[in-house]
C-alpha positions as CSV (number, residue, x, y, z in Angstrom):
1,M,169.5,136.0,85.6
2,A,169.2,138.4,82.6
3,T,165.9,139.9,82.0
4,M,164.0,140.8,78.7
5,G,165.3,144.3,78.3
6,D,168.8,143.9,79.6
7,P,170.8,146.8,78.3
8,T,174.1,145.0,78.9
9,Q,173.3,142.8,75.9
10,R,174.8,144.5,72.9
11,E,176.0,143.5,69.4
12,G,179.2,141.4,69.5
13,V,178.7,140.3,73.1
14,A,177.4,136.8,73.6
15,P,174.0,136.9,75.4
16,A,173.8,135.8,79.0
17,Y,171.5,133.0,80.0
18,P,169.1,132.1,81.4
19,V,166.7,135.0,80.5
20,E,163.3,135.5,82.0
21,A,160.6,136.8,79.8
22,T,157.0,137.8,80.4
23,L,154.7,137.1,77.5
24,R,151.8,139.3,76.3
25,D,149.3,137.4,78.6
26,G,151.5,137.6,81.6
27,T,152.9,134.1,81.3
28,R,156.6,133.9,82.5
29,V,159.1,131.7,80.7
30,M,162.8,131.1,81.1
31,I,164.9,130.9,78.0
32,R,168.3,129.1,78.1
33,P,170.5,127.0,75.9
34,I,169.3,123.5,75.4
35,A,171.4,120.7,77.0
36,P,171.8,117.0,76.8
37,E,169.8,116.6,80.0
38,D,166.8,118.0,78.1
39,E,166.4,114.9,76.0
40,A,163.3,113.6,77.7
41,R,161.7,117.0,77.9
42,E,162.4,117.6,74.1
43,Q,160.9,114.3,73.2
44,S,157.8,115.0,75.3
45,F,157.5,118.4,73.7
46,V,157.6,117.1,70.1
47,R,155.1,114.3,71.0
48,S,152.7,117.0,72.5
49,L,152.7,119.1,69.4
50,S,149.6,118.9,67.1
51,N,150.0,117.3,63.8
52,E,149.8,120.7,62.2
53,S,152.6,122.1,64.4
54,R,154.8,119.1,63.8
55,Y,154.3,119.4,60.1
56,S,155.0,123.1,60.1
57,R,158.3,122.5,61.9
58,F,159.6,119.3,60.4
59,M,157.7,119.4,57.1
60,N,156.7,115.8,57.5
61,T,154.4,113.7,59.7
62,L,157.1,112.7,62.3
63,R,155.5,111.8,65.6
64,E,158.7,111.7,67.7
65,L,162.4,112.2,67.3
66,T,164.7,109.4,66.5
67,P,167.5,108.8,69.0
68,D,170.0,110.4,66.6
69,M,167.7,113.5,66.1
70,L,167.1,113.7,69.8
71,H,170.9,113.7,70.5
72,R,171.6,116.2,67.7
73,F,168.8,118.5,68.9
74,T,169.9,118.5,72.6
75,D,173.6,118.5,72.1
76,P,174.3,121.1,69.5
77,D,177.9,121.9,68.3
78,P,178.6,125.2,70.1
79,A,181.1,126.2,67.4
80,S,178.4,126.4,64.7
81,E,174.9,126.1,66.4
82,V,172.8,127.9,68.9
83,A,169.8,126.1,70.3
84,L,167.5,127.7,72.9
85,V,164.7,126.2,74.9
86,A,161.8,128.1,76.5
87,L,160.6,126.6,79.8
88,Q,157.5,127.3,81.8
89,S,157.2,126.4,85.5
90,T,154.3,124.1,86.3
91,G,154.6,123.6,90.0
92,D,157.7,121.6,90.7
93,Q,158.3,120.8,87.0
94,M,159.6,122.8,84.1
95,R,157.6,122.2,80.9
96,Q,159.2,122.9,77.5
97,V,157.0,125.3,75.6
98,G,159.3,126.3,72.7
99,V,162.6,125.7,71.0
100,A,164.5,127.8,68.5
101,R,167.8,127.1,66.8
102,F,170.1,128.1,64.1
103,A,173.1,126.5,62.4
104,E,175.8,128.5,60.7
105,G,176.1,127.9,57.0
106,N,179.1,126.8,55.0
107,T,180.4,130.4,54.8
108,A,179.8,131.2,58.5
109,E,178.2,134.5,57.2
110,S,174.7,133.1,57.4
111,G,172.7,130.8,59.6
112,E,169.6,128.7,59.0
113,F,167.0,128.8,61.7
114,A,164.1,126.7,62.9
115,I,161.5,127.5,65.6
116,V,158.5,125.8,67.1
117,V,156.1,126.8,69.9
118,A,153.8,124.6,71.9
119,D,150.2,124.8,70.5
120,D,148.8,126.3,73.8
121,M,151.5,129.0,73.8
122,Q,151.0,130.2,70.3
123,G,149.8,133.8,69.9
124,K,151.3,135.0,73.2
125,G,154.6,136.4,71.8
126,L,156.8,133.4,72.6
127,G,157.8,132.9,69.0
128,T,158.7,136.6,68.7
129,R,160.8,136.4,71.9
130,L,162.6,133.2,70.8
131,M,163.3,134.8,67.4
132,Q,164.7,137.9,69.0
133,E,167.1,135.7,71.0
134,L,168.2,133.9,67.9
135,L,168.9,137.3,66.2
136,R,170.9,138.5,69.2
137,N,173.0,135.3,69.1
138,A,173.5,135.6,65.3
139,R,174.6,139.2,65.6
140,A,177.0,138.3,68.5
141,R,178.6,135.6,66.3
142,G,179.0,138.1,63.5
143,L,176.6,136.5,61.0
144,Q,175.5,138.7,58.1
145,Q,172.0,137.1,57.8
146,L,169.6,134.5,59.3
147,E,167.3,132.6,56.9
148,G,164.8,129.8,57.0
149,T,162.2,127.9,55.0
150,V,158.5,128.3,56.0
151,L,155.5,126.5,54.6
152,A,153.4,129.0,52.5
153,S,150.4,127.8,54.5
154,N,152.0,128.7,57.9
155,H,150.4,132.2,58.0
156,Q,151.3,132.8,61.7
157,M,155.0,132.2,61.1
158,L,155.0,134.3,57.9
159,A,153.3,137.1,59.8
160,L,156.0,136.9,62.5
161,M,158.8,137.0,60.0
162,Q,157.2,140.0,58.3
163,A,156.8,141.8,61.6
164,L,160.5,141.2,62.5
165,G,161.6,142.6,59.1
166,F,162.4,139.4,57.2
167,E,162.3,139.4,53.4
168,I,159.8,136.8,52.2
169,S,160.0,135.2,48.8
170,A,158.6,132.2,47.0
171,L,160.9,129.3,46.2
172,P,160.6,128.8,42.4
173,E,161.3,125.1,42.8
174,D,158.5,124.5,45.3
175,Q,155.5,126.9,45.6
176,R,154.5,125.3,48.9
177,L,157.5,127.0,50.5
178,R,158.7,130.5,51.3
179,R,162.3,131.6,52.0
180,V,162.6,134.1,54.8
181,V,165.8,136.2,55.2
182,K,166.8,138.8,57.7
183,R,170.0,140.8,56.9
184,L,171.8,141.5,60.1
185,A,174.6,143.9,58.9
């Protein structure tokens, strides 16, 4: 299993998984690609999110994933998508505590990302760790940039994006949203 500071992970080389990470408060998580067998865990994770967290991620009041969404989220196309899940051991079970993904754009030079962290795990560095993994994967695939759309009211996510060097700009067509872009090359 790779660890958080694995020096063998360099640009152009696909990251090895699973990865163990220790968060700021000492919590240990395992990060790995999501898989079809994670469907029930993914659905449970989305249901457990607060209304605010669900709205921040999906930008609507969705309470659970439809069967089509659930399939799409847990069985990504490996040719154009990366989807990672963060799991925490809770005795004999593994609880999903975060998920991050990106899909390559039409030009295959950029990707659009999404990330969500369980409410009780926010503020511990998990979002940072998941975003770092997405960036490693995007660089390994040769993408030039990673971008996303964030609610202007999602101050935690905007602070994370700023800390990771993303450019943040308002969307002229919708002042409730911010576009965040990280140039990778």
